[in-house]
N, CA, C and O atoms as a GROMACS GRO file, in nm:
protein
  460
    1MET      N    1   0.082  -0.116   0.001
    1MET     CA    2  -0.003  -0.001   0.000
    1MET      C    3   0.090   0.123  -0.005
    1MET      O    4   0.201   0.123   0.048
    2SER      N    5   0.041   0.225  -0.070
    2SER     CA    6   0.116   0.348  -0.072
    2SER      C    7   0.120   0.413   0.071
    2SER      O    8   0.028   0.405   0.152
    3ASP      N    9   0.237   0.478   0.091
    3ASP     CA   10   0.261   0.543   0.219
    3ASP      C   11   0.179   0.664   0.246
    3ASP      O   12   0.172   0.711   0.360
    4ASP      N   13   0.116   0.717   0.144
    4ASP     CA   14   0.042   0.839   0.164
    4ASP      C   15  -0.107   0.813   0.196
    4ASP      O   16  -0.190   0.904   0.185
    5ILE      N   17  -0.140   0.689   0.235
    5ILE     CA   18  -0.273   0.650   0.273
    5ILE      C   19  -0.288   0.662   0.425
    5ILE      O   20  -0.207   0.607   0.500
    6GLU      N   21  -0.389   0.732   0.470
    6GLU     CA   22  -0.426   0.733   0.607
    6GLU      C   23  -0.556   0.661   0.627
    6GLU      O   24  -0.649   0.681   0.550
    7ILE      N   25  -0.566   0.576   0.732
    7ILE     CA   26  -0.687   0.509   0.761
    7ILE      C   27  -0.752   0.565   0.890
    7ILE      O   28  -0.686   0.579   0.993
    8ARG      N   29  -0.878   0.596   0.880
    8ARG     CA   30  -0.944   0.652   0.996
    8ARG      C   31  -1.082   0.584   1.012
    8ARG      O   32  -1.152   0.551   0.916
    9ASP      N   33  -1.115   0.566   1.141
    9ASP     CA   34  -1.243   0.502   1.175
    9ASP      C   35  -1.347   0.608   1.205
    9ASP      O   36  -1.331   0.684   1.301
   10ASP      N   37  -1.452   0.614   1.126
   10ASP     CA   38  -1.563   0.700   1.146
   10ASP      C   39  -1.677   0.612   1.202
   10ASP      O   40  -1.769   0.574   1.130
   11ARG      N   41  -1.666   0.584   1.332
   11ARG     CA   42  -1.759   0.493   1.400
   11ARG      C   43  -1.903   0.530   1.386
   11ARG      O   44  -1.990   0.444   1.374
   12GLN      N   45  -1.931   0.667   1.389
   12GLN     CA   46  -2.065   0.710   1.384
   12GLN      C   47  -2.128   0.685   1.254
   12GLN      O   48  -2.249   0.659   1.248
   13ALA      N   49  -2.051   0.691   1.143
   13ALA     CA   50  -2.097   0.664   1.007
   13ALA      C   51  -2.083   0.513   0.974
   13ALA      O   52  -2.134   0.467   0.872
   14GLY      N   53  -2.015   0.439   1.060
   14GLY     CA   54  -1.993   0.296   1.035
   14GLY      C   55  -1.904   0.272   0.913
   14GLY      O   56  -1.927   0.185   0.830
   15ARG      N   57  -1.799   0.356   0.909
   15ARG     CA   58  -1.701   0.346   0.790
   15ARG      C   59  -1.563   0.354   0.839
   15ARG      O   60  -1.526   0.440   0.919
   16LEU      N   61  -1.488   0.265   0.791
   16LEU     CA   62  -1.340   0.266   0.806
   16LEU      C   63  -1.288   0.316   0.673
   16LEU      O   64  -1.302   0.250   0.570
   17GLU      N   65  -1.227   0.436   0.675
   17GLU     CA   66  -1.197   0.501   0.543
   17GLU      C   67  -1.040   0.507   0.522
   17GLU      O   68  -0.960   0.526   0.613
   18ALA      N   69  -1.008   0.490   0.398
   18ALA     CA   70  -0.868   0.511   0.347
   18ALA      C   71  -0.875   0.647   0.281
   18ALA      O   72  -0.956   0.673   0.193
   19ILE      N   73  -0.782   0.735   0.330
   19ILE     CA   74  -0.776   0.874   0.282
   19ILE      C   75  -0.642   0.898   0.210
   19ILE      O   76  -0.536   0.864   0.262
   20SER      N   77  -0.649   0.957   0.093
   20SER     CA   78  -0.529   0.996   0.021
   20SER      C   79  -0.548   1.134  -0.042
   20SER      O   80  -0.644   1.157  -0.115
   21GLY      N   81  -0.457   1.223  -0.013
   21GLY     CA   82  -0.473   1.356  -0.065
   21GLY      C   83  -0.597   1.425  -0.027
   21GLY      O   84  -0.649   1.506  -0.104
   22GLY      N   85  -0.649   1.396   0.092
   22GLY     CA   86  -0.768   1.457   0.147
   22GLY      C   87  -0.898   1.394   0.094
   22GLY      O   88  -1.007   1.438   0.129
   23GLU      N   89  -0.887   1.292   0.009
   23GLU     CA   90  -1.017   1.230  -0.039
   23GLU      C   91  -1.023   1.082   0.002
   23GLU      O   92  -0.922   1.014   0.017
   24VAL      N   93  -1.144   1.038   0.019
   24VAL     CA   94  -1.160   0.899   0.054
   24VAL      C   95  -1.147   0.815  -0.076
   24VAL      O   96  -1.220   0.833  -0.173
   25VAL      N   97  -1.050   0.726  -0.070
   25VAL     CA   98  -1.022   0.640  -0.188
   25VAL      C   99  -1.069   0.494  -0.167
   25VAL      O  100  -1.061   0.412  -0.259
   26GLY      N  101  -1.118   0.462  -0.046
   26GLY     CA  102  -1.166   0.334  -0.019
   26GLY      C  103  -1.230   0.333   0.122
   26GLY      O  104  -1.200   0.418   0.207
   27HIS      N  105  -1.318   0.233   0.144
   27HIS     CA  106  -1.373   0.221   0.277
   27HIS      C  107  -1.433   0.086   0.298
   27HIS      O  108  -1.465   0.015   0.203
   28ILE      N  109  -1.450   0.049   0.422
   28ILE     CA  110  -1.526  -0.065   0.463
   28ILE      C  111  -1.646  -0.012   0.540
   28ILE      O  112  -1.632   0.062   0.638
   29GLN      N  113  -1.767  -0.051   0.493
   29GLN     CA  114  -1.887  -0.014   0.558
   29GLN      C  115  -1.918  -0.123   0.664
   29GLN      O  116  -1.922  -0.241   0.630
   30TYR      N  117  -1.940  -0.086   0.788
   30TYR     CA  118  -1.958  -0.190   0.894
   30TYR      C  119  -2.065  -0.139   0.991
   30TYR      O  120  -2.107  -0.023   0.987
   31PHE      N  121  -2.107  -0.232   1.080
   31PHE     CA  122  -2.192  -0.195   1.194
   31PHE      C  123  -2.135  -0.266   1.318
   31PHE      O  124  -2.056  -0.360   1.311
   32VAL      N  125  -2.181  -0.216   1.428
   32VAL     CA  126  -2.139  -0.273   1.556
   32VAL      C  127  -2.262  -0.362   1.607
   32VAL      O  128  -2.371  -0.310   1.631
   33LEU      N  129  -2.239  -0.494   1.621
   33LEU     CA  130  -2.337  -0.583   1.673
   33LEU      C  131  -2.323  -0.581   1.825
   33LEU      O  132  -2.210  -0.579   1.875
   34GLU      N  133  -2.430  -0.581   1.898
   34GLU     CA  134  -2.420  -0.576   2.045
   34GLU      C  135  -2.450  -0.714   2.106
   34GLU      O  136  -2.404  -0.745   2.216
   35SER      N  137  -2.525  -0.793   2.035
   35SER     CA  138  -2.577  -0.922   2.094
   35SER      C  139  -2.571  -1.034   1.986
   35SER      O  140  -2.607  -1.007   1.871
   36PRO      N  141  -2.530  -1.152   2.017
   36PRO     CA  142  -2.509  -1.217   2.148
   36PRO      C  143  -2.382  -1.168   2.217
   36PRO      O  144  -2.370  -1.180   2.339
   37GLU      N  145  -2.288  -1.114   2.141
   37GLU     CA  146  -2.167  -1.047   2.195
   37GLU      C  147  -2.135  -0.929   2.096
   37GLU      O  148  -2.178  -0.922   1.981
   38ARG      N  149  -2.055  -0.838   2.158
   38ARG     CA  150  -2.016  -0.719   2.076
   38ARG      C  151  -1.917  -0.763   1.966
   38ARG      O  152  -1.822  -0.837   1.990
   39ALA      N  153  -1.945  -0.714   1.845
   39ALA     CA  154  -1.858  -0.747   1.727
   39ALA      C  155  -1.864  -0.635   1.627
   39ALA      O  156  -1.961  -0.560   1.621
   40LEU      N  157  -1.762  -0.625   1.550
   40LEU     CA  158  -1.760  -0.538   1.431
   40LEU      C  159  -1.801  -0.624   1.313
   40LEU      O  160  -1.752  -0.735   1.296
   41VAL      N  161  -1.889  -0.572   1.233
   41VAL     CA  162  -1.947  -0.654   1.125
   41VAL      C  163  -1.929  -0.576   0.989
   41VAL      O  164  -2.009  -0.490   0.953
   42PRO      N  165  -1.822  -0.612   0.919
   42PRO     CA  166  -1.805  -0.546   0.789
   42PRO      C  167  -1.899  -0.609   0.684
   42PRO      O  168  -1.914  -0.730   0.672
   43VAL      N  169  -1.962  -0.511   0.606
   43VAL     CA  170  -2.065  -0.548   0.512
   43VAL      C  171  -2.016  -0.532   0.370
   43VAL      O  172  -2.040  -0.617   0.285
   44HIS      N  173  -1.945  -0.420   0.343
   44HIS     CA  174  -1.901  -0.391   0.205
   44HIS      C  175  -1.760  -0.336   0.215
   44HIS      O  176  -1.731  -0.261   0.308
   45THR      N  177  -1.670  -0.372   0.120
   45THR     CA  178  -1.543  -0.307   0.097
   45THR      C  179  -1.542  -0.252  -0.038
   45THR      O  180  -1.568  -0.321  -0.136
   46ILE      N  181  -1.512  -0.123  -0.043
   46ILE     CA  182  -1.509  -0.049  -0.174
   46ILE      C  183  -1.383   0.029  -0.189
   46ILE      O  184  -1.346   0.104  -0.098
   47VAL      N  185  -1.314   0.015  -0.301
   47VAL     CA  186  -1.196   0.094  -0.333
   47VAL      C  187  -1.225   0.163  -0.468
   47VAL      O  188  -1.266   0.099  -0.565
   48GLU      N  189  -1.203   0.294  -0.472
   48GLU     CA  190  -1.227   0.364  -0.599
   48GLU      C  191  -1.142   0.305  -0.709
   48GLU      O  192  -1.027   0.268  -0.689
   49PRO      N  193  -1.204   0.296  -0.830
   49PRO     CA  194  -1.133   0.228  -0.940
   49PRO      C  195  -0.987   0.277  -0.963
   49PRO      O  196  -0.897   0.196  -0.988
   50ALA      N  197  -0.966   0.411  -0.954
   50ALA     CA  198  -0.834   0.464  -0.983
   50ALA      C  199  -0.732   0.422  -0.876
   50ALA      O  200  -0.612   0.445  -0.894
   51HIS      N  201  -0.778   0.362  -0.765
   51HIS     CA  202  -0.690   0.327  -0.658
   51HIS      C  203  -0.684   0.171  -0.631
   51HIS      O  204  -0.624   0.123  -0.535
   52GLU      N  205  -0.750   0.100  -0.723
   52GLU     CA  206  -0.746  -0.044  -0.708
   52GLU      C  207  -0.605  -0.106  -0.728
   52GLU      O  208  -0.523  -0.046  -0.797
   53GLY      N  209  -0.575  -0.219  -0.674
   53GLY     CA  210  -0.450  -0.286  -0.691
   53GLY      C  211  -0.334  -0.224  -0.614
   53GLY      O  212  -0.218  -0.252  -0.645
   54LYS      N  213  -0.365  -0.140  -0.513
   54LYS     CA  214  -0.257  -0.075  -0.433
   54LYS      C  215  -0.252  -0.133  -0.298
   54LYS      O  216  -0.172  -0.087  -0.217
   55GLY      N  217  -0.332  -0.235  -0.266
   55GLY     CA  218  -0.335  -0.295  -0.133
   55GLY      C  219  -0.420  -0.223  -0.027
   55GLY      O  220  -0.410  -0.250   0.093
   56ILE      N  221  -0.506  -0.128  -0.077
   56ILE     CA  222  -0.586  -0.051   0.008
   56ILE      C  223  -0.699  -0.138   0.077
   56ILE      O  224  -0.724  -0.120   0.196
   57ALA      N  225  -0.761  -0.223   0.009
   57ALA     CA  226  -0.865  -0.310   0.066
   57ALA      C  227  -0.804  -0.402   0.176
   57ALA      O  228  -0.863  -0.419   0.282
   58GLY      N  229  -0.692  -0.456   0.150
   58GLY     CA  230  -0.623  -0.535   0.249
   58GLY      C  231  -0.584  -0.459   0.371
   58GLY      O  232  -0.596  -0.509   0.483
   59SER      N  233  -0.538  -0.338   0.351
   59SER     CA  234  -0.499  -0.255   0.469
   59SER      C  235  -0.618  -0.215   0.545
   59SER      O  236  -0.610  -0.203   0.667
   60LEU      N  237  -0.733  -0.193   0.482
   60LEU     CA  238  -0.856  -0.161   0.558
   60LEU      C  239  -0.897  -0.286   0.642
   60LEU      O  240  -0.929  -0.272   0.761
   61ALA      N  241  -0.897  -0.408   0.580
   61ALA     CA  242  -0.934  -0.526   0.647
   61ALA      C  243  -0.844  -0.550   0.770
   61ALA      O  244  -0.892  -0.580   0.879
   62ARG      N  245  -0.714  -0.535   0.747
   62ARG     CA  246  -0.619  -0.555   0.860
   62ARG      C  247  -0.645  -0.457   0.973
   62ARG      O  248  -0.639  -0.492   1.091
   63GLU      N  249  -0.673  -0.332   0.934
   63GLU     CA  250  -0.694  -0.224   1.043
   63GLU      C  251  -0.823  -0.258   1.112
   63GLU      O  252  -0.830  -0.238   1.234
   64LEU      N  253  -0.930  -0.310   1.045
   64LEU     CA  254  -1.051  -0.339   1.114
   64LEU      C  255  -1.023  -0.449   1.218
   64LEU      O  256  -1.071  -0.439   1.331
   65TYR      N  257  -0.947  -0.550   1.183
   65TYR     CA  258  -0.916  -0.656   1.284
   65TYR      C  259  -0.831  -0.597   1.395
   65TYR      O  260  -0.850  -0.634   1.510
   66THR      N  261  -0.739  -0.509   1.367
   66THR     CA  262  -0.655  -0.444   1.473
   66THR      C  263  -0.740  -0.357   1.568
   66THR      O  264  -0.718  -0.355   1.689
   67ILE      N  265  -0.837  -0.284   1.509
   67ILE     CA  266  -0.927  -0.211   1.598
   67ILE      C  267  -1.004  -0.300   1.690
   67ILE      O  268  -1.015  -0.275   1.810
   68ALA      N  269  -1.059  -0.408   1.630
   68ALA     CA  270  -1.141  -0.506   1.705
   68ALA      C  271  -1.057  -0.563   1.817
   68ALA      O  272  -1.100  -0.570   1.932
   69ALA      N  273  -0.940  -0.604   1.784
   69ALA     CA  274  -0.851  -0.662   1.891
   69ALA      C  275  -0.821  -0.561   2.002
   69ALA      O  276  -0.817  -0.596   2.120
   70GLY      N  277  -0.801  -0.439   1.962
   70GLY     CA  278  -0.777  -0.331   2.064
   70GLY      C  279  -0.898  -0.305   2.152
   70GLY      O  280  -0.883  -0.263   2.267
   71GLU      N  281  -1.015  -0.328   2.100
   71GLU     CA  282  -1.136  -0.309   2.181
   71GLU      C  283  -1.182  -0.438   2.250
   71GLU      O  284  -1.280  -0.439   2.325
   72GLY      N  285  -1.110  -0.545   2.222
   72GLY     CA  286  -1.146  -0.680   2.285
   72GLY      C  287  -1.273  -0.737   2.230
   72GLY      O  288  -1.347  -0.806   2.301
   73VAL      N  289  -1.300  -0.709   2.102
   73VAL     CA  290  -1.420  -0.763   2.038
   73VAL      C  291  -1.372  -0.844   1.917
   73VAL      O  292  -1.255  -0.843   1.879
   74VAL      N  293  -1.470  -0.912   1.860
   74VAL     CA  294  -1.437  -0.998   1.739
   74VAL      C  295  -1.492  -0.929   1.615
   74VAL      O  296  -1.576  -0.839   1.623
   75VAL      N  297  -1.444  -0.973   1.503
   75VAL     CA  298  -1.501  -0.929   1.365
   75VAL      C  299  -1.579  -1.046   1.319
   75VAL      O  300  -1.534  -1.160   1.319
   76ALA      N  301  -1.704  -1.013   1.279
   76ALA     CA  302  -1.795  -1.108   1.217
   76ALA      C  303  -1.817  -1.073   1.073
   76ALA      O  304  -1.918  -1.010   1.042
   77PRO      N  305  -1.729  -1.109   0.983
   77PRO     CA  306  -1.736  -1.058   0.846
   77PRO      C  307  -1.851  -1.111   0.763
   77PRO      O  308  -1.868  -1.232   0.750
   78LEU      N  309  -1.930  -1.023   0.706
   78LEU     CA  310  -2.034  -1.055   0.606
   78LEU      C  311  -1.981  -1.011   0.469
   78LEU      O  312  -2.030  -1.060   0.367
   79CYS      N  313  -1.890  -0.924   0.463
   79CYS     CA  314  -1.833  -0.876   0.335
   79CYS      C  315  -1.754  -0.988   0.269
   79CYS      O  316  -1.666  -1.046   0.333
   80PRO      N  317  -1.782  -1.019   0.146
   80PRO     CA  318  -1.702  -1.132   0.080
   80PRO      C  319  -1.554  -1.104   0.078
   80PRO      O  320  -1.475  -1.196   0.096
   81TYR      N  321  -1.513  -0.978   0.056
   81TYR     CA  322  -1.369  -0.951   0.047
   81TYR      C  323  -1.306  -0.978   0.182
   81TYR      O  324  -1.202  -1.043   0.189
   82VAL      N  325  -1.370  -0.926   0.293
   82VAL     CA  326  -1.311  -0.947   0.425
   82VAL      C  327  -1.310  -1.099   0.466
   82VAL      O  328  -1.217  -1.146   0.532
   83VAL      N  329  -1.416  -1.173   0.425
   83VAL     CA  330  -1.410  -1.315   0.451
   83VAL      C  331  -1.290  -1.376   0.387
   83VAL      O  332  -1.219  -1.453   0.452
   84LYS      N  333  -1.263  -1.346   0.259
   84LYS     CA  334  -1.147  -1.408   0.186
   84LYS      C  335  -1.020  -1.357   0.247
   84LYS      O  336  -0.925  -1.434   0.257
   85TRP      N  337  -1.011  -1.231   0.288
   85TRP     CA  338  -0.889  -1.176   0.346
   85TRP      C  339  -0.859  -1.249   0.475
   85TRP      O  340  -0.745  -1.290   0.497
   86ALA      N  341  -0.959  -1.266   0.561
   86ALA     CA  342  -0.947  -1.338   0.690
   86ALA      C  343  -0.899  -1.480   0.665
   86ALA      O  344  -0.812  -1.529   0.737
   87ALA      N  345  -0.953  -1.545   0.566
   87ALA     CA  346  -0.911  -1.688   0.537
   87ALA      C  347  -0.764  -1.690   0.498
   87ALA      O  348  -0.698  -1.789   0.529
   88ARG      N  349  -0.710  -1.592   0.433
   88ARG     CA  350  -0.569  -1.589   0.395
   88ARG      C  351  -0.483  -1.536   0.511
   88ARG      O  352  -0.361  -1.547   0.501
   89HIS      N  353  -0.536  -1.483   0.614
   89HIS     CA  354  -0.456  -1.425   0.727
   89HIS      C  355  -0.514  -1.475   0.861
   89HIS      O  356  -0.558  -1.394   0.943
   90PRO      N  357  -0.516  -1.606   0.883
   90PRO     CA  358  -0.582  -1.658   1.005
   90PRO      C  359  -0.507  -1.613   1.129
   90PRO      O  360  -0.568  -1.608   1.236
   91ASP      N  361  -0.376  -1.580   1.121
   91ASP     CA  362  -0.305  -1.536   1.235
   91ASP      C  363  -0.344  -1.394   1.282
   91ASP      O  364  -0.327  -1.358   1.398
   92GLU      N  365  -0.392  -1.319   1.192
   92GLU     CA  366  -0.444  -1.180   1.218
   92GLU      C  367  -0.594  -1.167   1.229
   92GLU      O  368  -0.646  -1.066   1.276
   93ALA      N  369  -0.661  -1.268   1.184
   93ALA     CA  370  -0.811  -1.263   1.170
   93ALA      C  371  -0.879  -1.384   1.240
   93ALA      O  372  -0.922  -1.476   1.170
   94PRO      N  373  -0.892  -1.389   1.368
   94PRO     CA  374  -0.958  -1.502   1.430
   94PRO      C  375  -1.096  -1.518   1.380
   94PRO      O  376  -1.170  -1.422   1.362
   95ALA      N  377  -1.132  -1.647   1.357
   95ALA     CA  378  -1.266  -1.676   1.308
   95ALA      C  379  -1.376  -1.645   1.404
   95ALA      O  380  -1.359  -1.666   1.524
   96ALA      N  381  -1.486  -1.595   1.356
   96ALA     CA  382  -1.603  -1.567   1.440
   96ALA      C  383  -1.686  -1.693   1.458
   96ALA      O  384  -1.694  -1.775   1.367
   97ALA      N  385  -1.747  -1.710   1.571
   97ALA     CA  386  -1.833  -1.825   1.596
   97ALA      C  387  -1.955  -1.823   1.501
   97ALA      O  388  -2.010  -1.716   1.473
   98PRO      N  389  -1.999  -1.941   1.452
   98PRO     CA  390  -2.110  -1.951   1.365
   98PRO      C  391  -2.233  -1.880   1.414
   98PRO      O  392  -2.300  -1.813   1.336
   99GLU      N  393  -2.266  -1.891   1.543
   99GLU     CA  394  -2.384  -1.821   1.598
   99GLU      C  395  -2.371  -1.675   1.599
   99GLU      O  396  -2.473  -1.605   1.592
  100LEU      N  397  -2.252  -1.622   1.607
  100LEU     CA  398  -2.225  -1.473   1.593
  100LEU      C  399  -2.254  -1.430   1.450
  100LEU      O  400  -2.320  -1.328   1.428
  101LEU      N  401  -2.203  -1.510   1.349
  101LEU     CA  402  -2.227  -1.475   1.212
  101LEU      C  403  -2.375  -1.481   1.178
  101LEU      O  404  -2.425  -1.398   1.102
  102ARG      N  405  -2.443  -1.575   1.230
  102ARG     CA  406  -2.587  -1.587   1.218
  102ARG      C  407  -2.658  -1.466   1.270
  102ARG      O  408  -2.744  -1.409   1.203
  103ALA      N  409  -2.620  -1.426   1.392
  103ALA     CA  410  -2.681  -1.306   1.458
  103ALA      C  411  -2.656  -1.183   1.376
  103ALA      O  412  -2.744  -1.099   1.365
  104ALA      N  413  -2.531  -1.168   1.315
  104ALA     CA  414  -2.499  -1.051   1.235
  104ALA      C  415  -2.583  -1.055   1.104
  104ALA      O  416  -2.626  -0.949   1.059
  105LYS      N  417  -2.607  -1.169   1.044
  105LYS     CA  418  -2.687  -1.179   0.926
  105LYS      C  419  -2.832  -1.143   0.956
  105LYS      O  420  -2.897  -1.074   0.877
  106GLU      N  421  -2.883  -1.190   1.070
  106GLU     CA  422  -3.022  -1.152   1.112
  106GLU      C  423  -3.035  -1.003   1.139
  106GLU      O  424  -3.136  -0.941   1.104
  107TRP      N  425  -2.931  -0.944   1.202
  107TRP     CA  426  -2.939  -0.796   1.231
  107TRP      C  427  -2.944  -0.726   1.100
  107TRP      O  428  -3.028  -0.638   1.082
  108LEU      N  429  -2.858  -0.759   1.007
  108LEU     CA  430  -2.850  -0.688   0.876
  108LEU      C  431  -2.985  -0.703   0.798
  108LEU      O  432  -3.031  -0.609   0.734
  109LYS      N  433  -3.043  -0.819   0.807
  109LYS     CA  434  -3.169  -0.846   0.740
  109LYS      C  435  -3.279  -0.756   0.798
  109LYS      O  436  -3.366  -0.707   0.725
  110ALA      N  437  -3.274  -0.735   0.930
  110ALA     CA  438  -3.372  -0.653   0.996
  110ALA      C  439  -3.345  -0.503   0.982
  110ALA      O  440  -3.434  -0.421   1.002
  111HIS      N  441  -3.218  -0.468   0.946
  111HIS     CA  442  -3.183  -0.324   0.934
  111HIS      C  443  -3.102  -0.302   0.808
  111HIS      O  444  -2.983  -0.272   0.815
  112PRO      N  445  -3.166  -0.318   0.691
  112PRO     CA  446  -3.093  -0.309   0.568
  112PRO      C  447  -3.057  -0.165   0.527
  112PRO      O  448  -2.977  -0.146   0.435
  113GLU      N  449  -3.114  -0.065   0.593
  113GLU     CA  450  -3.090   0.072   0.551
  113GLU      C  451  -2.946   0.112   0.564
  113GLU      O  452  -2.881   0.082   0.664
  114GLY      N  453  -2.897   0.177   0.468
  114GLY     CA  454  -2.756   0.218   0.470
  114GLY      C  455  -2.654   0.117   0.422
  114GLY      O  456  -2.534   0.145   0.415
  115PHE      N  457  -2.705  -0.003   0.388
  115PHE     CA  458  -2.612  -0.113   0.343
  115PHE      C  459  -2.658  -0.159   0.211
  115PHE      O  460  -2.598  -0.249   0.153
   0.00000   0.00000   0.00000
């Protein structure tokens, strides 16, 4: 990933953003699940076409897991990209319990707005 990328967590908006030159060049849209346990749930990963292939999506996924670890919570990925990234990096991305993934899917189904 390019050194001029800054990653910031906009928790209120549910977005982990990659910023370059003052503009958002990629983001992970996520929500915080509170039950059955607290988890960060990534739903979509998007990188602007002009910035694809620079490792931005992987850096966003890694940062999401780092944030979760720092907060003592798990990541329950619903985003296909984050699922694949986690499978390739099991040392950095502990697997979420199946019941937690089920709860995340149910929450998203009940709250589709914004996703």
